[in-house]
N, C-alpha and C positions, 0 to 999 in steps of 0.2 A: 502493498502497499504505499510506504513512504516513497520505494521506488517513483512508483507510478506520478505521486506529488511533486518530484523532484525534475522530472522528466514534464511535466503539465506547466510547470509552473512560468518558464521561458515559451514556451506554445502560447500561455495565454496573454505573456506581454508583448508578444508579438503579434498575438492576433488582435490585441485594443492597438497599436500602434500603426498596425498595417491598415486596420478598418479606420482610422482617424484620418489618415495621411490620403486613405482613397477619397477621403468625402471632401479633403480639405484643398488637396492638390490635384487630382483627380490621375493618380497613378496607384494602380493595383497593390503594393504595398508587398511585393516579392522581395524588393530591395530591404526589407526592414526584415521578413519570416524568411529568406535564406540564408542566411549565419544563424539563426537560431535554431531553425531545422538540420544545418548542417552539422552543429556541435550534438543535438541529442538522438542524430542518426548515427554517431558515433555508439553512443550508449546502447543499443539495442539491436547495435551489431550489422549497420551493414555495411558491405564491404566498400574498403575507400575508394576502389578503381567504380563504384557506381555510385559513391556518397553525394555527389553533387550533381549528378543525372536527377535523383531521388527527391534533393532538396527542390531542384529548380519544377521537378513537375508535379510534386504535390505542391509547391509556390502555386501552382499556374492555375492549378486545380482550386484551389481557395480562392483566386481571384475572379473564379466565374462567380462566388456568393459577395465577396465584396464589389462587385462592378455592379453586379442586379442592383445591391440595395444603393450605390453610390449613385446610378444611372436614374433610378425612381427619386432621390433626393433631390436632384440638381432638376431632373423633369420636372417637376412643380415647381420650382422658379424658374422656369423657363430657357436654361442655361442650357442642353442640348442642341444641338446645331445639326436637324435631321438630314439635310440637304449635303453637307459634307458627307456624311456616313453611306448614302448613295452612291458614291462614287466609292468610299472608300473599302466597305463591308468584302469585299470580293479578294481586291487584293493581298487586303491585311487576312483574310482566311487561310489563302494559296501561301502567303507569305509563312506567316506561324506554323502550317502543318511541315510546309519546307526545312525550318529552323530546327523544328523537334524532331526530326528525322536525321539531319545535319550533327545533331550533337552530340547522337548515342557513338559517334566515328571521334569524338573527341576525348580524350583523358582527364579527371576529374580536375588533375591542377591545372592542365589548359583552361577549364569551363573555370576554376577558381582566380584565374588571374586575368581571362575576361570580365569577369564580373568585376573585380575588383578594380582593374581600370576603368571600366565605365564608373563603378559608384564613386570615385573619388574624382571623377569628372564633374558626375551631376552636383559633388557634394561641395568640389570648388565653383561649380554656378550657381549654386545657390549662397554661398557664402561671398560672392561680388555682386556689384553692383551693373549688371549684363540686361535687366528686364527691358528696357529701352532701345535696344538694337533692333531694327529692324529692315529686312531686305523687298519687302514691296508692298503692295497694298490690296493684294488680293494671293489664291494659294496658285502655286505653278499651273499650265494649263499642256495640253499635249501628251506625251508618254508619261509624262515627270507627272500629270494628273494620278494614274494609276502606280507607277515606277516607285515613287515617294514612301506611300502606304504599305507597299509591298515590303519594300526595306525595312522599313520600322514594324512589322508584325516576323520579317525572319530575323530582326535582331536581337528583340523581345523576345521570342521562344526558346533562343538560345541563352539568353539571363537569365527566362523564369521571372521578366516581371508584365506588368498591364501595357506597359507601351509608353505610358505619359510623359517620363522623364522624355522621349522622343517625341511625342506628338505633341505636348502642352508648347515646348518652346519654339518648334516645327512650324506650326498653327500661329503663335505669336509673332514670329518673323515675318509672318504675312499678310496679320494689319485683323485677325479673329481677334477682340476684346476678352481678357486673362477671362473672365469666370466662365463665359461660353466653351472657350479650349477648354478650359477646368472640364467641364461636362460633359462635352463631346469626346474627350478623351476618353472620360470612366467609358462611353459606348463601347468605342472602339479597345480597350481592354480588354471588354466582354466575348470581342467577338479572337480576339488575341488568346488568349484565356483557355477557349471553348473549346479551340481549336488546336494549338501547340498543345493543352493536354492530351486531347486524343489522340496526338502523334507520337507522346510518349508512353501513353499504354501504351500504345501497340509495337512501339519499339521493344519496350522492356518486358513483353509478354515470355519472351524465351531465353531470359536472363536467368543463370541460375544464382545460388547461394545466397538470394536474397529472404529475408526474414518472413513470419508469418504477417497477415493484413496490408501486404503489398498488392496492390490492381497495376503491374506494369510496374512503372517505375515508381506511380503515384502509392504513398502510404497513409490509408486510407483513414485510422485514427487520428494522424495529426490534421487530417482534411476537418475533421468532425470537428475539435477542440480548436483551430485556430480560425476558421470558421465562424463557429456559432459564436466565439468572441466579437468577430471584426465585425459580422452585419449588424450588431449590435452600436458600434463605436461608430460607423459609416455617417450612421442621417448625423451625428454630430460634428464629425469631421465637415461636413456640406455645411451647418451651418455658422461654423464659427469661420469657414472660408470670408463670411459675407460681415464678421464681428472683430473678428482679432487681426492688427497692423500684418499682413505677410512678410514686412523685413525679418523682424523677431524671429518669426516660425522658420522663416529661410534659413537666417544663420545658426538656429538651434537644430535643423536639420542637417545642415551641410554639415555639421563636427561630428551629430550623430554617426553622417555616411562615413566620414573618415577615421572615426574611433573604432567603426562595425569592418571594414576592411580590412585595418591592419589586425583583426582578432582574427578572422576569416584566414588570411595569409597565415599568422602561423599556426593555425591548426594545420596546415597541409605540411609541416616544415618539424 
């Protein structure tokens, strides 16, 4: 019983943080849950060669719940741009599937370093005053209208995130208001997590040596614990997005990312 509580505590904390940030910033929360899952998975006996794959797959499955809750909360405030998602849904879906299939070819250490590099860049971006940079007044057309969201889906599935860390800055660079970008990113994250998680489920079914409670690379008990907490906190994050100074939250979040990244790197050494 004590061991169960010890394992559950970091997952509960991660679920609260993931849900709140999903609502607040339009991110799926994977950047919070993956370090916690990776550490917990060591204790339950997931082999090191597949540990990061399982953390990413489980994170994506959790993001399905946080995204649904976040989309609902933001849509009530008119914060979801459905016209953008009319173009984005299918390239994001294909990109996420491709990313999850490709991730199986990478070693755990490689995935950790990819995730760590990305998390550090996001953390620095949150700490620095870069929000006023613009590249245009509308989203790109032509082939980039579909290629760019496909790339967002591909990279997000490899990293186990909902894509908000890519899609929110991308939309704001082209004139989409920040609150609408956050809400729309939540909907994009639902497609990324659903089809990325499906890919990890398919790719992990023939892997030997994984403990009980797995569905492919997905650890179902962790999904239940984290998602249950995250769904409760996502609406609170969406409400806070309209009330708390974003600069203060950006600094705190950026600091957390840098520290969590260092902890993750140390775990594989």
